[in-house]
TORZA-574958 format. One record per residue (C-alpha): residue number from 1; residue in three letters; x, y, z. Coordinates in steps of 0.02 Angstrom, whole numbers, padded with zeros to 5 digits. Each point is the difference from the previous one (the first is absolute). Example, Ala and Ser with C-alpha at 12.3 -4.5 7.8 and 13.67 -1.06 7.14 Angstrom:
BEGIN
<rec><nr>1</nr><rest>Ala</rest><c1>00615</c1><c2>-00225</c2><c3>00390</c3></rec>
<rec><nr>2</nr><rest>Ser</rest><c1>00069</c1><c2>00172</c2><c3>-00033</c3></rec>
This chain:
BEGIN
<rec><nr>1</nr><rest>Unk</rest><c1>-00156</c1><c2>-00180</c2><c3>-01259</c3></rec>
<rec><nr>2</nr><rest>Unk</rest><c1>-00084</c1><c2>-00113</c2><c3>00125</c3></rec>
<rec><nr>3</nr><rest>Unk</rest><c1>-00169</c1><c2>00044</c2><c3>00074</c3></rec>
<rec><nr>4</nr><rest>Unk</rest><c1>-00056</c1><c2>-00117</c2><c3>00136</c3></rec>
<rec><nr>5</nr><rest>Unk</rest><c1>-00111</c1><c2>00120</c2><c3>00096</c3></rec>
<rec><nr>6</nr><rest>Unk</rest><c1>-00158</c1><c2>-00097</c2><c3>-00041</c3></rec>
<rec><nr>7</nr><rest>Unk</rest><c1>00072</c1><c2>-00174</c2><c3>00002</c3></rec>
<rec><nr>8</nr><rest>Unk</rest><c1>-00001</c1><c2>-00122</c2><c3>00144</c3></rec>
<rec><nr>9</nr><rest>Unk</rest><c1>00164</c1><c2>-00080</c2><c3>-00048</c3></rec>
<rec><nr>10</nr><rest>Unk</rest><c1>00171</c1><c2>00077</c2><c3>-00029</c3></rec>
<rec><nr>11</nr><rest>Unk</rest><c1>00109</c1><c2>-00040</c2><c3>-00149</c3></rec>
<rec><nr>12</nr><rest>Unk</rest><c1>00157</c1><c2>-00020</c2><c3>00106</c3></rec>
<rec><nr>13</nr><rest>Unk</rest><c1>00123</c1><c2>00011</c2><c3>-00144</c3></rec>
<rec><nr>14</nr><rest>Unk</rest><c1>-00080</c1><c2>00158</c2><c3>-00069</c3></rec>
<rec><nr>15</nr><rest>Unk</rest><c1>-00009</c1><c2>00076</c2><c3>00174</c3></rec>
<rec><nr>16</nr><rest>Unk</rest><c1>00184</c1><c2>-00033</c2><c3>00033</c3></rec>
<rec><nr>17</nr><rest>Unk</rest><c1>00046</c1><c2>00083</c2><c3>-00165</c3></rec>
<rec><nr>18</nr><rest>Unk</rest><c1>-00111</c1><c2>00150</c2><c3>00034</c3></rec>
<rec><nr>19</nr><rest>Unk</rest><c1>00069</c1><c2>00028</c2><c3>00175</c3></rec>
<rec><nr>20</nr><rest>Unk</rest><c1>00176</c1><c2>-00009</c2><c3>-00069</c3></rec>
<rec><nr>21</nr><rest>Unk</rest><c1>-00043</c1><c2>00131</c2><c3>-00133</c3></rec>
<rec><nr>22</nr><rest>Unk</rest><c1>-00078</c1><c2>00115</c2><c3>00129</c3></rec>
<rec><nr>23</nr><rest>Unk</rest><c1>00148</c1><c2>-00015</c2><c3>00118</c3></rec>
<rec><nr>24</nr><rest>Unk</rest><c1>00118</c1><c2>00047</c2><c3>-00141</c3></rec>
<rec><nr>25</nr><rest>Unk</rest><c1>-00109</c1><c2>00145</c2><c3>-00060</c3></rec>
<rec><nr>26</nr><rest>Unk</rest><c1>-00015</c1><c2>00073</c2><c3>00174</c3></rec>
<rec><nr>27</nr><rest>Unk</rest><c1>00187</c1><c2>-00017</c2><c3>00027</c3></rec>
<rec><nr>28</nr><rest>Unk</rest><c1>00035</c1><c2>00085</c2><c3>-00166</c3></rec>
<rec><nr>29</nr><rest>Unk</rest><c1>-00120</c1><c2>00143</c2><c3>00040</c3></rec>
<rec><nr>30</nr><rest>Unk</rest><c1>00032</c1><c2>00023</c2><c3>00186</c3></rec>
<rec><nr>31</nr><rest>Unk</rest><c1>00172</c1><c2>-00074</c2><c3>00028</c3></rec>
<rec><nr>32</nr><rest>Unk</rest><c1>00068</c1><c2>-00148</c2><c3>00095</c3></rec>
<rec><nr>33</nr><rest>Unk</rest><c1>-00028</c1><c2>-00013</c2><c3>00187</c3></rec>
<rec><nr>34</nr><rest>Unk</rest><c1>00087</c1><c2>-00113</c2><c3>00124</c3></rec>
<rec><nr>35</nr><rest>Unk</rest><c1>-00022</c1><c2>-00041</c2><c3>00183</c3></rec>
<rec><nr>36</nr><rest>Unk</rest><c1>00119</c1><c2>00104</c2><c3>00106</c3></rec>
<rec><nr>37</nr><rest>Unk</rest><c1>00022</c1><c2>-00077</c2><c3>00172</c3></rec>
<rec><nr>38</nr><rest>Unk</rest><c1>-00097</c1><c2>-00101</c2><c3>00129</c3></rec>
<rec><nr>39</nr><rest>Unk</rest><c1>-00108</c1><c2>00090</c2><c3>00127</c3></rec>
<rec><nr>40</nr><rest>Unk</rest><c1>-00081</c1><c2>-00053</c2><c3>00164</c3></rec>
<rec><nr>41</nr><rest>Unk</rest><c1>-00128</c1><c2>-00134</c2><c3>-00048</c3></rec>
<rec><nr>42</nr><rest>Unk</rest><c1>-00095</c1><c2>00024</c2><c3>00164</c3></rec>
<rec><nr>43</nr><rest>Unk</rest><c1>-00032</c1><c2>00183</c2><c3>-00038</c3></rec>
<rec><nr>44</nr><rest>Unk</rest><c1>-00047</c1><c2>-00048</c2><c3>-00178</c3></rec>
<rec><nr>45</nr><rest>Unk</rest><c1>-00122</c1><c2>-00132</c2><c3>00059</c3></rec>
<rec><nr>46</nr><rest>Unk</rest><c1>-00088</c1><c2>00118</c2><c3>00121</c3></rec>
<rec><nr>47</nr><rest>Unk</rest><c1>-00005</c1><c2>00138</c2><c3>-00131</c3></rec>
<rec><nr>48</nr><rest>Unk</rest><c1>-00076</c1><c2>-00117</c2><c3>-00127</c3></rec>
<rec><nr>49</nr><rest>Unk</rest><c1>-00129</c1><c2>-00064</c2><c3>00123</c3></rec>
<rec><nr>50</nr><rest>Unk</rest><c1>-00049</c1><c2>00180</c2><c3>00036</c3></rec>
<rec><nr>51</nr><rest>Unk</rest><c1>-00011</c1><c2>00037</c2><c3>-00187</c3></rec>
<rec><nr>52</nr><rest>Unk</rest><c1>-00147</c1><c2>-00115</c2><c3>-00032</c3></rec>
<rec><nr>53</nr><rest>Unk</rest><c1>-00148</c1><c2>00095</c2><c3>-00074</c3></rec>
<rec><nr>54</nr><rest>Unk</rest><c1>00074</c1><c2>00172</c2><c3>00028</c3></rec>
<rec><nr>55</nr><rest>Unk</rest><c1>00115</c1><c2>00126</c2><c3>-00082</c3></rec>
<rec><nr>56</nr><rest>Unk</rest><c1>00188</c1><c2>00007</c2><c3>00016</c3></rec>
<rec><nr>57</nr><rest>Unk</rest><c1>-00017</c1><c2>00167</c2><c3>00089</c3></rec>
<rec><nr>58</nr><rest>Unk</rest><c1>-00118</c1><c2>-00069</c2><c3>00132</c3></rec>
<rec><nr>59</nr><rest>Unk</rest><c1>00107</c1><c2>-00155</c2><c3>00021</c3></rec>
<rec><nr>60</nr><rest>Unk</rest><c1>00153</c1><c2>00107</c2><c3>00033</c3></rec>
<rec><nr>61</nr><rest>Unk</rest><c1>-00095</c1><c2>00109</c2><c3>00123</c3></rec>
<rec><nr>62</nr><rest>Unk</rest><c1>-00062</c1><c2>-00153</c2><c3>00094</c3></rec>
<rec><nr>63</nr><rest>Unk</rest><c1>00174</c1><c2>-00077</c2><c3>00008</c3></rec>
<rec><nr>64</nr><rest>Unk</rest><c1>00077</c1><c2>00164</c2><c3>00060</c3></rec>
<rec><nr>65</nr><rest>Unk</rest><c1>-00132</c1><c2>00012</c2><c3>00138</c3></rec>
<rec><nr>66</nr><rest>Unk</rest><c1>00030</c1><c2>-00181</c2><c3>00047</c3></rec>
<rec><nr>67</nr><rest>Unk</rest><c1>00187</c1><c2>00013</c2><c3>00025</c3></rec>
<rec><nr>68</nr><rest>Unk</rest><c1>-00015</c1><c2>00168</c2><c3>00087</c3></rec>
<rec><nr>69</nr><rest>Unk</rest><c1>-00121</c1><c2>-00072</c2><c3>00128</c3></rec>
<rec><nr>70</nr><rest>Unk</rest><c1>00086</c1><c2>-00169</c2><c3>00018</c3></rec>
<rec><nr>71</nr><rest>Unk</rest><c1>00190</c1><c2>00004</c2><c3>-00021</c3></rec>
<rec><nr>72</nr><rest>Unk</rest><c1>00013</c1><c2>-00191</c2><c3>00002</c3></rec>
<rec><nr>73</nr><rest>Unk</rest><c1>-00099</c1><c2>-00142</c2><c3>-00076</c3></rec>
<rec><nr>74</nr><rest>Unk</rest><c1>-00022</c1><c2>-00073</c2><c3>00173</c3></rec>
<rec><nr>75</nr><rest>Unk</rest><c1>-00095</c1><c2>00156</c2><c3>00051</c3></rec>
<rec><nr>76</nr><rest>Unk</rest><c1>-00109</c1><c2>-00016</c2><c3>-00156</c3></rec>
<rec><nr>77</nr><rest>Unk</rest><c1>-00036</c1><c2>-00181</c2><c3>00045</c3></rec>
<rec><nr>78</nr><rest>Unk</rest><c1>-00047</c1><c2>00042</c2><c3>00179</c3></rec>
<rec><nr>79</nr><rest>Unk</rest><c1>-00109</c1><c2>00150</c2><c3>-00044</c3></rec>
<rec><nr>80</nr><rest>Unk</rest><c1>-00188</c1><c2>-00023</c2><c3>00019</c3></rec>
<rec><nr>81</nr><rest>Unk</rest><c1>-00086</c1><c2>-00029</c2><c3>-00167</c3></rec>
<rec><nr>82</nr><rest>Unk</rest><c1>-00112</c1><c2>00153</c2><c3>00018</c3></rec>
<rec><nr>83</nr><rest>Unk</rest><c1>00148</c1><c2>00112</c2><c3>00040</c3></rec>
<rec><nr>84</nr><rest>Unk</rest><c1>00101</c1><c2>-00070</c2><c3>-00145</c3></rec>
<rec><nr>85</nr><rest>Unk</rest><c1>-00148</c1><c2>00019</c2><c3>-00118</c3></rec>
<rec><nr>86</nr><rest>Unk</rest><c1>-00015</c1><c2>00182</c2><c3>00049</c3></rec>
<rec><nr>87</nr><rest>Unk</rest><c1>00183</c1><c2>00033</c2><c3>-00038</c3></rec>
<rec><nr>88</nr><rest>Unk</rest><c1>-00013</c1><c2>-00071</c2><c3>-00177</c3></rec>
<rec><nr>89</nr><rest>Unk</rest><c1>-00177</c1><c2>00064</c2><c3>-00035</c3></rec>
<rec><nr>90</nr><rest>Unk</rest><c1>00054</c1><c2>00102</c2><c3>-00150</c3></rec>
<rec><nr>91</nr><rest>Unk</rest><c1>00043</c1><c2>-00161</c2><c3>-00095</c3></rec>
<rec><nr>92</nr><rest>Unk</rest><c1>-00181</c1><c2>-00061</c2><c3>00005</c3></rec>
<rec><nr>93</nr><rest>Unk</rest><c1>-00061</c1><c2>-00172</c2><c3>00053</c3></rec>
<rec><nr>94</nr><rest>Unk</rest><c1>00094</c1><c2>00046</c2><c3>00158</c3></rec>
<rec><nr>95</nr><rest>Unk</rest><c1>-00077</c1><c2>-00128</c2><c3>00118</c3></rec>
<rec><nr>96</nr><rest>Unk</rest><c1>00034</c1><c2>-00141</c2><c3>-00123</c3></rec>
<rec><nr>97</nr><rest>Unk</rest><c1>00177</c1><c2>00059</c2><c3>-00032</c3></rec>
<rec><nr>98</nr><rest>Unk</rest><c1>00036</c1><c2>00019</c2><c3>00185</c3></rec>
<rec><nr>99</nr><rest>Unk</rest><c1>-00058</c1><c2>-00178</c2><c3>00033</c3></rec>
<rec><nr>100</nr><rest>Unk</rest><c1>00102</c1><c2>-00067</c2><c3>-00145</c3></rec>
<rec><nr>101</nr><rest>Unk</rest><c1>00155</c1><c2>00094</c2><c3>00053</c3></rec>
<rec><nr>102</nr><rest>Unk</rest><c1>-00014</c1><c2>-00066</c2><c3>00178</c3></rec>
<rec><nr>103</nr><rest>Unk</rest><c1>-00029</c1><c2>-00174</c2><c3>-00069</c3></rec>
<rec><nr>104</nr><rest>Unk</rest><c1>00157</c1><c2>00011</c2><c3>-00106</c3></rec>
<rec><nr>105</nr><rest>Unk</rest><c1>00106</c1><c2>00063</c2><c3>00144</c3></rec>
<rec><nr>106</nr><rest>Unk</rest><c1>-00068</c1><c2>-00131</c2><c3>00118</c3></rec>
<rec><nr>107</nr><rest>Unk</rest><c1>00038</c1><c2>-00139</c2><c3>-00124</c3></rec>
<rec><nr>108</nr><rest>Unk</rest><c1>00177</c1><c2>00063</c2><c3>-00025</c3></rec>
<rec><nr>109</nr><rest>Unk</rest><c1>00032</c1><c2>00010</c2><c3>00186</c3></rec>
<rec><nr>110</nr><rest>Unk</rest><c1>-00069</c1><c2>-00175</c2><c3>00028</c3></rec>
<rec><nr>111</nr><rest>Unk</rest><c1>00090</c1><c2>-00084</c2><c3>-00145</c3></rec>
<rec><nr>112</nr><rest>Unk</rest><c1>00159</c1><c2>00102</c2><c3>-00021</c3></rec>
<rec><nr>113</nr><rest>Unk</rest><c1>00025</c1><c2>00067</c2><c3>00174</c3></rec>
<rec><nr>114</nr><rest>Unk</rest><c1>00015</c1><c2>00176</c2><c3>-00070</c3></rec>
<rec><nr>115</nr><rest>Unk</rest><c1>-00099</c1><c2>00132</c2><c3>-00092</c3></rec>
<rec><nr>116</nr><rest>Unk</rest><c1>00095</c1><c2>-00025</c2><c3>-00161</c3></rec>
<rec><nr>117</nr><rest>Unk</rest><c1>-00019</c1><c2>-00072</c2><c3>-00174</c3></rec>
<rec><nr>118</nr><rest>Unk</rest><c1>00186</c1><c2>00001</c2><c3>-00038</c3></rec>
<rec><nr>119</nr><rest>Unk</rest><c1>-00018</c1><c2>-00185</c2><c3>-00038</c3></rec>
<rec><nr>120</nr><rest>Unk</rest><c1>-00080</c1><c2>00054</c2><c3>-00164</c3></rec>
<rec><nr>121</nr><rest>Unk</rest><c1>00173</c1><c2>00055</c2><c3>-00058</c3></rec>
<rec><nr>122</nr><rest>Unk</rest><c1>00047</c1><c2>-00182</c2><c3>-00023</c3></rec>
<rec><nr>123</nr><rest>Unk</rest><c1>-00161</c1><c2>-00052</c2><c3>-00088</c3></rec>
<rec><nr>124</nr><rest>Unk</rest><c1>-00071</c1><c2>00001</c2><c3>-00174</c3></rec>
<rec><nr>125</nr><rest>Unk</rest><c1>-00179</c1><c2>00057</c2><c3>-00029</c3></rec>
<rec><nr>126</nr><rest>Unk</rest><c1>-00081</c1><c2>-00171</c2><c3>00016</c3></rec>
<rec><nr>127</nr><rest>Unk</rest><c1>00089</c1><c2>-00031</c2><c3>00165</c3></rec>
<rec><nr>128</nr><rest>Unk</rest><c1>-00061</c1><c2>00169</c2><c3>00063</c3></rec>
<rec><nr>129</nr><rest>Unk</rest><c1>-00179</c1><c2>-00048</c2><c3>-00044</c3></rec>
<rec><nr>130</nr><rest>Unk</rest><c1>00020</c1><c2>-00163</c2><c3>00095</c3></rec>
<rec><nr>131</nr><rest>Unk</rest><c1>00068</c1><c2>00094</c2><c3>00150</c3></rec>
<rec><nr>132</nr><rest>Unk</rest><c1>-00123</c1><c2>00144</c2><c3>00013</c3></rec>
<rec><nr>133</nr><rest>Unk</rest><c1>-00135</c1><c2>-00020</c2><c3>-00132</c3></rec>
<rec><nr>134</nr><rest>Unk</rest><c1>-00123</c1><c2>-00079</c2><c3>00121</c3></rec>
<rec><nr>135</nr><rest>Unk</rest><c1>-00012</c1><c2>00159</c2><c3>00104</c3></rec>
<rec><nr>136</nr><rest>Unk</rest><c1>-00145</c1><c2>00119</c2><c3>-00029</c3></rec>
<rec><nr>137</nr><rest>Unk</rest><c1>00049</c1><c2>00146</c2><c3>-00110</c3></rec>
<rec><nr>138</nr><rest>Unk</rest><c1>00162</c1><c2>-00081</c2><c3>-00058</c3></rec>
<rec><nr>139</nr><rest>Unk</rest><c1>-00043</c1><c2>-00063</c2><c3>-00174</c3></rec>
<rec><nr>140</nr><rest>Unk</rest><c1>00088</c1><c2>-00015</c2><c3>-00167</c3></rec>
<rec><nr>141</nr><rest>Unk</rest><c1>00000</c1><c2>00187</c2><c3>-00033</c3></rec>
<rec><nr>142</nr><rest>Unk</rest><c1>00066</c1><c2>00049</c2><c3>00170</c3></rec>
<rec><nr>143</nr><rest>Unk</rest><c1>00140</c1><c2>-00127</c2><c3>-00001</c3></rec>
<rec><nr>144</nr><rest>Unk</rest><c1>00046</c1><c2>00035</c2><c3>-00181</c3></rec>
<rec><nr>145</nr><rest>Unk</rest><c1>00017</c1><c2>00186</c2><c3>00038</c3></rec>
<rec><nr>146</nr><rest>Unk</rest><c1>00112</c1><c2>-00034</c2><c3>00150</c3></rec>
<rec><nr>147</nr><rest>Unk</rest><c1>00106</c1><c2>-00130</c2><c3>-00088</c3></rec>
<rec><nr>148</nr><rest>Unk</rest><c1>00021</c1><c2>00106</c2><c3>-00156</c3></rec>
<rec><nr>149</nr><rest>Unk</rest><c1>00020</c1><c2>00175</c2><c3>00071</c3></rec>
<rec><nr>150</nr><rest>Unk</rest><c1>00083</c1><c2>-00034</c2><c3>00167</c3></rec>
<rec><nr>151</nr><rest>Unk</rest><c1>00105</c1><c2>-00151</c2><c3>-00041</c3></rec>
<rec><nr>152</nr><rest>Unk</rest><c1>00026</c1><c2>00005</c2><c3>-00188</c3></rec>
<rec><nr>153</nr><rest>Unk</rest><c1>-00078</c1><c2>-00170</c2><c3>-00037</c3></rec>
<rec><nr>154</nr><rest>Unk</rest><c1>-00049</c1><c2>-00016</c2><c3>-00184</c3></rec>
<rec><nr>155</nr><rest>Unk</rest><c1>-00188</c1><c2>-00016</c2><c3>00024</c3></rec>
<rec><nr>156</nr><rest>Unk</rest><c1>-00132</c1><c2>00109</c2><c3>-00082</c3></rec>
<rec><nr>157</nr><rest>Unk</rest><c1>-00123</c1><c2>00082</c2><c3>00121</c3></rec>
<rec><nr>158</nr><rest>Unk</rest><c1>-00178</c1><c2>00023</c2><c3>-00061</c3></rec>
<rec><nr>159</nr><rest>Unk</rest><c1>-00082</c1><c2>00140</c2><c3>00097</c3></rec>
<rec><nr>160</nr><rest>Unk</rest><c1>-00163</c1><c2>00090</c2><c3>-00044</c3></rec>
<rec><nr>161</nr><rest>Unk</rest><c1>00084</c1><c2>00111</c2><c3>-00129</c3></rec>
<rec><nr>162</nr><rest>Unk</rest><c1>00098</c1><c2>-00137</c2><c3>-00088</c3></rec>
<rec><nr>163</nr><rest>Unk</rest><c1>-00154</c1><c2>-00110</c2><c3>00000</c3></rec>
<rec><nr>164</nr><rest>Unk</rest><c1>-00103</c1><c2>00136</c2><c3>-00086</c3></rec>
<rec><nr>165</nr><rest>Unk</rest><c1>00133</c1><c2>00032</c2><c3>-00131</c3></rec>
<rec><nr>166</nr><rest>Unk</rest><c1>00026</c1><c2>-00185</c2><c3>-00032</c3></rec>
<rec><nr>167</nr><rest>Unk</rest><c1>-00183</c1><c2>-00017</c2><c3>-00044</c3></rec>
<rec><nr>168</nr><rest>Unk</rest><c1>-00005</c1><c2>00157</c2><c3>-00107</c3></rec>
<rec><nr>169</nr><rest>Unk</rest><c1>00154</c1><c2>-00054</c2><c3>-00097</c3></rec>
<rec><nr>170</nr><rest>Unk</rest><c1>-00078</c1><c2>-00169</c2><c3>-00033</c3></rec>
<rec><nr>171</nr><rest>Unk</rest><c1>00123</c1><c2>-00103</c2><c3>00101</c3></rec>
<rec><nr>172</nr><rest>Unk</rest><c1>-00138</c1><c2>-00087</c2><c3>00098</c3></rec>
<rec><nr>173</nr><rest>Unk</rest><c1>-00189</c1><c2>-00017</c2><c3>-00017</c3></rec>
<rec><nr>174</nr><rest>Unk</rest><c1>-00111</c1><c2>00132</c2><c3>00078</c3></rec>
<rec><nr>175</nr><rest>Unk</rest><c1>-00073</c1><c2>-00126</c2><c3>00122</c3></rec>
<rec><nr>176</nr><rest>Unk</rest><c1>00169</c1><c2>-00042</c2><c3>00077</c3></rec>
<rec><nr>177</nr><rest>Unk</rest><c1>00030</c1><c2>00055</c2><c3>00178</c3></rec>
<rec><nr>178</nr><rest>Unk</rest><c1>00170</c1><c2>00060</c2><c3>00058</c3></rec>
<rec><nr>179</nr><rest>Unk</rest><c1>00055</c1><c2>-00173</c2><c3>00058</c3></rec>
<rec><nr>180</nr><rest>Unk</rest><c1>-00038</c1><c2>-00078</c2><c3>-00169</c3></rec>
<rec><nr>181</nr><rest>Unk</rest><c1>00089</c1><c2>00143</c2><c3>-00085</c3></rec>
<rec><nr>182</nr><rest>Unk</rest><c1>00152</c1><c2>-00025</c2><c3>00111</c3></rec>
<rec><nr>183</nr><rest>Unk</rest><c1>00006</c1><c2>-00187</c2><c3>-00037</c3></rec>
<rec><nr>184</nr><rest>Unk</rest><c1>-00021</c1><c2>00029</c2><c3>-00187</c3></rec>
<rec><nr>185</nr><rest>Unk</rest><c1>00134</c1><c2>00133</c2><c3>-00016</c3></rec>
<rec><nr>186</nr><rest>Unk</rest><c1>00129</c1><c2>-00058</c2><c3>00126</c3></rec>
<rec><nr>187</nr><rest>Unk</rest><c1>00083</c1><c2>-00133</c2><c3>-00108</c3></rec>
<rec><nr>188</nr><rest>Unk</rest><c1>-00005</c1><c2>00111</c2><c3>-00154</c3></rec>
<rec><nr>189</nr><rest>Unk</rest><c1>00094</c1><c2>00153</c2><c3>00059</c3></rec>
<rec><nr>190</nr><rest>Unk</rest><c1>00176</c1><c2>-00007</c2><c3>-00075</c3></rec>
<rec><nr>191</nr><rest>Unk</rest><c1>00136</c1><c2>-00044</c2><c3>00125</c3></rec>
<rec><nr>192</nr><rest>Unk</rest><c1>00055</c1><c2>00145</c2><c3>00111</c3></rec>
<rec><nr>193</nr><rest>Unk</rest><c1>-00134</c1><c2>00116</c2><c3>-00071</c3></rec>
<rec><nr>194</nr><rest>Unk</rest><c1>-00135</c1><c2>-00015</c2><c3>00133</c3></rec>
<rec><nr>195</nr><rest>Unk</rest><c1>00053</c1><c2>00153</c2><c3>00100</c3></rec>
<rec><nr>196</nr><rest>Unk</rest><c1>00021</c1><c2>00105</c2><c3>-00156</c3></rec>
<rec><nr>197</nr><rest>Unk</rest><c1>-00162</c1><c2>-00050</c2><c3>-00086</c3></rec>
<rec><nr>198</nr><rest>Unk</rest><c1>-00104</c1><c2>00029</c2><c3>00157</c3></rec>
<rec><nr>199</nr><rest>Unk</rest><c1>00068</c1><c2>00176</c2><c3>00020</c3></rec>
<rec><nr>200</nr><rest>Unk</rest><c1>-00019</c1><c2>00037</c2><c3>-00185</c3></rec>
<rec><nr>201</nr><rest>Unk</rest><c1>-00183</c1><c2>-00053</c2><c3>00005</c3></rec>
<rec><nr>202</nr><rest>Unk</rest><c1>-00034</c1><c2>00107</c2><c3>00154</c3></rec>
<rec><nr>203</nr><rest>Unk</rest><c1>00077</c1><c2>00152</c2><c3>-00085</c3></rec>
<rec><nr>204</nr><rest>Unk</rest><c1>-00095</c1><c2>-00038</c2><c3>-00161</c3></rec>
<rec><nr>205</nr><rest>Unk</rest><c1>-00165</c1><c2>-00008</c2><c3>00095</c3></rec>
<rec><nr>206</nr><rest>Unk</rest><c1>00033</c1><c2>00167</c2><c3>00085</c3></rec>
<rec><nr>207</nr><rest>Unk</rest><c1>00059</c1><c2>00093</c2><c3>-00154</c3></rec>
<rec><nr>208</nr><rest>Unk</rest><c1>-00096</c1><c2>-00075</c2><c3>-00146</c3></rec>
<rec><nr>209</nr><rest>Unk</rest><c1>-00117</c1><c2>-00146</c2><c3>00030</c3></rec>
<rec><nr>210</nr><rest>Unk</rest><c1>-00119</c1><c2>00079</c2><c3>00126</c3></rec>
<rec><nr>211</nr><rest>Unk</rest><c1>-00146</c1><c2>-00107</c2><c3>00057</c3></rec>
<rec><nr>212</nr><rest>Unk</rest><c1>-00138</c1><c2>00111</c2><c3>-00069</c3></rec>
<rec><nr>213</nr><rest>Unk</rest><c1>00080</c1><c2>00104</c2><c3>-00136</c3></rec>
<rec><nr>214</nr><rest>Unk</rest><c1>00155</c1><c2>-00081</c2><c3>-00071</c3></rec>
<rec><nr>215</nr><rest>Unk</rest><c1>00106</c1><c2>00113</c2><c3>-00109</c3></rec>
<rec><nr>216</nr><rest>Unk</rest><c1>00014</c1><c2>-00122</c2><c3>-00144</c3></rec>
<rec><nr>217</nr><rest>Unk</rest><c1>00076</c1><c2>00131</c2><c3>-00114</c3></rec>
<rec><nr>218</nr><rest>Unk</rest><c1>00155</c1><c2>00003</c2><c3>00111</c3></rec>
<rec><nr>219</nr><rest>Unk</rest><c1>00011</c1><c2>-00189</c2><c3>00019</c3></rec>
<rec><nr>220</nr><rest>Unk</rest><c1>00154</c1><c2>-00087</c2><c3>-00068</c3></rec>
<rec><nr>221</nr><rest>Unk</rest><c1>-00076</c1><c2>-00174</c2><c3>00015</c3></rec>
<rec><nr>222</nr><rest>Unk</rest><c1>-00172</c1><c2>00033</c2><c3>-00074</c3></rec>
<rec><nr>223</nr><rest>Unk</rest><c1>00034</c1><c2>-00124</c2><c3>-00140</c3></rec>
<rec><nr>224</nr><rest>Unk</rest><c1>00001</c1><c2>-00134</c2><c3>00136</c3></rec>
<rec><nr>225</nr><rest>Unk</rest><c1>-00158</c1><c2>00063</c2><c3>00084</c3></rec>
<rec><nr>226</nr><rest>Unk</rest><c1>-00173</c1><c2>-00077</c2><c3>-00030</c3></rec>
<rec><nr>227</nr><rest>Unk</rest><c1>-00083</c1><c2>00150</c2><c3>00083</c3></rec>
<rec><nr>228</nr><rest>Unk</rest><c1>00079</c1><c2>00120</c2><c3>-00124</c3></rec>
<rec><nr>229</nr><rest>Unk</rest><c1>-00036</c1><c2>-00109</c2><c3>-00151</c3></rec>
<rec><nr>230</nr><rest>Unk</rest><c1>-00182</c1><c2>-00026</c2><c3>00052</c3></rec>
<rec><nr>231</nr><rest>Unk</rest><c1>-00048</c1><c2>00171</c2><c3>00067</c3></rec>
<rec><nr>232</nr><rest>Unk</rest><c1>00116</c1><c2>00122</c2><c3>-00090</c3></rec>
<rec><nr>233</nr><rest>Unk</rest><c1>00073</c1><c2>-00070</c2><c3>-00159</c3></rec>
<rec><nr>234</nr><rest>Unk</rest><c1>-00164</c1><c2>-00067</c2><c3>-00070</c3></rec>
<rec><nr>235</nr><rest>Unk</rest><c1>-00091</c1><c2>00162</c2><c3>00035</c3></rec>
<rec><nr>236</nr><rest>Unk</rest><c1>00133</c1><c2>00108</c2><c3>-00083</c3></rec>
<rec><nr>237</nr><rest>Unk</rest><c1>00006</c1><c2>-00114</c2><c3>-00152</c3></rec>
<rec><nr>238</nr><rest>Unk</rest><c1>-00184</c1><c2>00026</c2><c3>-00033</c3></rec>
<rec><nr>239</nr><rest>Unk</rest><c1>-00047</c1><c2>-00181</c2><c3>00026</c3></rec>
């Protein structure tokens, strides 16, 4: 078992081995998952931008309000910022998100001649970062989500939930931010397992490894978990 939660450096070989074990254990426990079919990357990009610092429910409500009010992306682009912010208010940070959404749409119109990111279909993740990563609100997490879940690219998204679980399971040090976690884990996810492992971790966080009160007694990977070994196992052993 590797515990790097308090270390500044990562033992890359040990981390690779641990990630591989976790991927296999989750697959054994929860079953294999595979990407089904591509979806509209523009819708995915806007959805993900709206998801920042809010819940899935509020993101979905904001997106539904957006497309009900503005049937086309051109109408979204031309809408006044204040009006647009009011439409997506439920998602939080609505003024910021409205400005970023208009900035994205304006950039696409200027550079592509259309409100579309279909060009991402022909790109790998690094190319997508080069193309859009300079825009506000379009970072590693956002692009990884779109590339993985809308286009089936084998890249591992690190959102808030995956970041939390990666630290608790001892995959990265506590002090790592989400970008460092993404860069540390990306090359160590087994080939074609990024989509599956992300979804398995999300389910695991919802069902077992809650932020405040993890149900360690139900956990099938507790032997890999520094949190369990430090806070639970030692206490029950009488040490």
